VMD Tcl script that draws the C-alpha trace (Angstrom):
set ca {
  {12.75 -93.70 -5.30}
  {9.22 -95.01 -5.05}
  {6.57 -92.38 -5.73}
  {3.71 -94.37 -4.24}
  {3.12 -94.22 -0.51}
  {4.50 -97.01 1.57}
  {2.70 -100.09 2.67}
  {2.57 -101.69 6.07}
  {3.96 -105.24 6.23}
  {4.45 -107.87 8.89}
  {8.01 -107.77 10.17}
  {8.26 -111.52 10.55}
  {11.19 -113.56 9.30}
  {9.18 -114.47 6.18}
  {8.11 -110.86 5.65}
  {11.66 -109.57 5.94}
  {13.01 -112.31 3.66}
  {10.41 -111.44 1.00}
  {11.48 -107.78 0.86}
  {13.57 -107.14 -2.25}
  {15.39 -104.02 -1.07}
  {19.01 -103.91 -0.01}
  {18.64 -101.83 3.15}
  {16.42 -101.35 6.18}
  {16.17 -98.55 8.72}
  {15.81 -99.92 12.23}
  {14.58 -97.68 15.06}
  {15.55 -98.58 18.65}
  {14.80 -97.26 22.10}
  {17.73 -96.92 24.50}
  {15.83 -98.62 27.33}
  {14.42 -101.68 25.53}
  {16.59 -104.79 25.88}
  {16.52 -107.46 24.69}
  {15.46 -106.26 21.27}
  {11.72 -106.62 20.68}
  {9.46 -106.81 17.65}
  {10.87 -106.42 14.17}
  {14.27 -105.40 15.57}
  {14.60 -108.84 17.13}
  {13.90 -110.54 13.79}
  {16.33 -108.27 11.92}
  {18.97 -108.98 14.56}
  {18.31 -112.72 14.19}
  {18.88 -112.50 10.43}
  {22.03 -110.44 11.08}
  {23.37 -113.19 13.35}
  {23.15 -110.95 16.42}
  {25.19 -108.06 14.97}
  {22.82 -105.41 16.36}
  {22.77 -106.96 19.85}
  {26.56 -107.31 19.91}
  {26.96 -103.65 18.99}
  {24.55 -102.63 21.76}
  {26.31 -104.86 24.29}
  {29.68 -103.35 23.40}
  {28.28 -99.89 24.16}
  {29.48 -98.70 20.76}
  {25.88 -97.65 20.13}
  {23.44 -96.80 22.92}
  {20.34 -95.88 20.83}
  {20.18 -92.37 22.25}
  {17.96 -89.92 20.41}
  {19.68 -88.73 17.26}
  {22.35 -91.43 17.37}
  {22.81 -93.49 14.21}
  {25.03 -96.19 12.78}
  {25.37 -98.33 9.68}
  {25.91 -102.07 9.92}
  {27.00 -103.85 6.76}
  {25.83 -107.42 6.95}
  {25.95 -110.80 5.32}
  {22.63 -111.90 6.73}
  {20.34 -114.41 5.03}
  {17.74 -111.82 4.06}
  {18.23 -109.49 1.13}
  {19.52 -106.62 3.30}
  {23.11 -105.66 2.72}
  {22.91 -102.72 5.10}
  {21.12 -102.06 8.37}
  {20.78 -98.40 9.25}
  {20.14 -98.14 12.98}
  {18.61 -95.01 14.49}
  {18.35 -94.28 18.21}
  {15.16 -92.85 19.67}
  {16.21 -92.48 23.31}
  {13.95 -93.48 26.20}
  {10.64 -94.96 25.05}
  {8.45 -93.00 27.48}
  {9.91 -89.71 26.27}
  {8.95 -90.35 22.63}
  {5.77 -89.10 21.03}
  {4.49 -88.68 17.49}
  {6.33 -85.38 17.04}
  {9.67 -86.88 18.04}
  {9.03 -89.86 15.77}
  {8.27 -87.52 12.81}
  {11.49 -85.58 13.37}
  {13.63 -88.73 13.67}
  {11.94 -90.30 10.63}
  {12.73 -87.24 8.48}
  {16.37 -87.31 9.57}
  {16.61 -91.07 8.96}
  {15.07 -90.78 5.49}
  {17.62 -88.10 4.61}
  {20.52 -90.25 5.86}
  {19.33 -93.27 3.91}
  {18.71 -91.27 0.70}
  {22.17 -89.68 1.00}
  {23.62 -93.20 1.26}
  {21.97 -94.15 -2.03}
  {18.95 -96.05 -0.73}
  {16.22 -95.83 -3.38}
  {13.56 -98.09 -1.85}
  {13.10 -96.87 1.70}
  {12.19 -99.66 4.12}
  {11.94 -99.03 7.85}
  {11.04 -101.06 10.91}
  {8.86 -99.59 13.64}
  {10.23 -99.73 17.17}
  {8.57 -102.02 19.70}
  {8.09 -101.64 23.43}
  {7.07 -104.36 25.83}
  {6.05 -101.73 28.36}
  {4.20 -99.15 26.26}
  {1.12 -100.08 24.29}
  {0.46 -98.33 21.00}
  {4.06 -97.44 20.15}
  {3.92 -99.08 16.73}
  {0.69 -97.31 15.78}
  {2.04 -93.94 16.91}
  {5.21 -94.55 14.88}
  {3.22 -95.56 11.78}
  {1.07 -92.41 12.11}
  {4.26 -90.34 12.27}
  {5.66 -92.11 9.20}
  {2.43 -91.54 7.27}
  {2.60 -87.82 7.94}
  {6.37 -87.31 7.68}
  {7.81 -89.65 5.04}
  {4.93 -91.44 3.25}
  {5.95 -90.11 -0.16}
  {9.47 -91.54 0.31}
  {8.57 -94.81 2.01}
  {8.28 -98.12 0.20}
  {7.49 -100.32 3.22}
  {7.22 -100.07 6.97}
  {7.61 -103.31 8.87}
  {5.64 -103.70 12.09}
  {5.23 -106.54 14.54}
  {1.42 -106.45 14.43}
  {-0.03 -104.85 11.26}
  {-3.58 -103.54 11.63}
  {-6.22 -102.24 9.23}
  {-5.85 -98.83 10.88}
  {-2.14 -98.74 10.02}
  {-2.77 -99.78 6.42}
  {-5.53 -97.17 6.06}
  {-3.08 -94.38 6.90}
  {-1.19 -95.12 3.69}
  {-4.26 -96.02 1.64}
  {-5.60 -92.52 2.28}
  {-2.31 -90.99 1.10}
  {-2.39 -93.23 -1.99}
  {-5.91 -92.08 -2.87}
  {-4.83 -88.43 -2.68}
  {-1.51 -88.82 -4.52}
}
mol new
graphics top color blue
foreach p $ca { graphics top sphere $p radius 0.5 }
foreach p [lrange $ca 0 end-1] q [lrange $ca 1 end] { graphics top cylinder $p $q radius 0.2 }
display resetview
């Protein structure tokens, strides 16, 4: 497992393709369809596997819900770990921290050594990605290799740079 704090990276198709890890943790809200942000790009690379699972109601993205999707997508990911967050408006930094800790444990227990996660996106709520990145910096920075976001900012990067300077 990486001992250096994670970095913030653009969750574009190119950014995802450049990642050398074999797994990604994807966080979804139950009330955000179609998939937005990084989740949409991951789903694209997975040939719609995430969307099909959501449409089948096999996974609703409720808070605490999780699933593993093996995939043959073009990117390096062999596995997509999907974690539900529930309704977007009901989530705050504390809920994100709790769900991030649980997700990190699940992924570690499954043998993931380079933890990569994708921040959730909301078309209706501004600032969701930043709040999620703040939660990740305080809850799982020492375990995180990369966090993919739709719109990386200097503020997001500085959250991990500060942790790097201390550790």
